[in-house]
C-alpha positions in Angstrom: 263.0 129.9 83.1 261.0 129.9 79.8 262.0 133.4 78.5 259.1 135.2 76.3 259.7 136.5 72.9 257.4 137.9 69.7 257.1 135.9 67.2 259.3 138.4 65.3 262.1 137.0 67.5 261.9 133.6 66.8 265.2 131.8 65.3 265.1 128.5 63.3 266.2 126.2 65.7 264.8 127.8 68.9 262.6 125.1 71.6 259.3 125.7 72.7 259.2 125.8 76.7 255.0 125.8 76.7 252.5 124.4 74.1 251.8 127.5 71.8 247.5 127.2 72.8 244.5 129.0 70.6 241.6 131.5 72.2 240.2 128.0 72.8 243.1 126.6 74.3 243.3 123.9 71.8 246.9 122.5 71.5 249.0 123.9 68.3 251.9 123.6 68.8 253.6 121.1 71.7 256.0 121.8 74.0 259.1 121.3 72.8 259.1 121.8 69.2 261.6 122.6 67.5 260.8 126.2 65.7 261.8 126.3 62.2 260.8 129.7 59.8 257.7 127.9 58.1 256.1 128.2 62.4 256.9 132.0 62.4 254.2 132.7 58.8 252.0 129.9 61.3 251.9 131.5 64.4 251.4 135.0 62.7 248.7 133.8 60.5 246.9 132.5 63.9 246.9 135.3 65.3 249.7 134.2 68.0 252.2 137.5 69.1 254.5 136.7 71.5 255.6 132.6 72.8 257.9 130.9 75.1 260.3 129.1 73.9 263.3 127.4 76.4 266.1 129.8 77.9 269.2 127.6 75.8 272.1 129.4 78.5 269.9 128.8 81.4 268.8 125.6 80.5 272.9 124.7 80.6 273.1 125.5 84.5 269.8 124.2 85.3 270.1 120.5 86.1 268.6 119.1 88.8 268.7 115.7 91.0 266.2 113.3 91.9 265.9 113.6 95.1 266.0 118.4 95.0 262.3 117.1 93.2 261.0 115.4 95.6 261.7 117.0 98.7 259.9 120.4 96.1 257.0 117.9 95.4 257.1 117.0 99.2 257.1 121.2 99.8 254.5 122.6 97.4 252.1 119.1 98.6 250.8 121.9 102.0 250.2 124.3 98.9 248.5 121.8 96.1 246.5 120.8 97.6 243.7 120.1 94.7 243.8 118.2 92.0 244.2 120.0 87.9 241.2 120.4 86.8 243.0 121.3 83.7 245.6 122.2 82.1 246.4 125.3 83.0 246.2 124.7 86.9 249.1 122.3 85.7 251.2 125.1 83.9 250.8 126.9 87.1 252.0 124.0 89.6 255.1 123.1 87.0 256.6 126.6 87.5 256.2 126.7 90.8 257.7 123.3 91.1 260.4 124.6 88.7 260.9 127.6 92.0 260.6 125.5 94.1 263.6 123.3 93.2 265.6 126.1 92.6 264.9 127.1 96.4 265.9 123.8 97.4 268.8 123.0 95.4 270.4 126.2 96.7 270.2 125.6 100.7 271.6 121.5 99.1 274.1 123.6 97.6 275.0 126.3 100.7 274.8 122.8 103.2 278.4 122.0 101.3 280.0 125.2 100.7 
């Protein structure tokens, strides 16, 4: 799950979890960008106050297999019955997919305990 931090909390080596966009929805920095000290100044200059970074601790324990992902996608088909019109809708879907995969994984894990 991405972690919301202020620009002042930014540390070199952190990785963006979601793209940074301006008020016109233009992508300023892409997802997975490894942050450097220079990014702090640029983000403040652009007026960006907060960003989502990858949570390193959670990333280590979140390893999903393709079967769990496919099962979660099948379950989400009943809730997402439209084609994405923009990147925001796609981000909502991806967040929902991550949560659904966690649920599938927990059920799968409990079946074999």
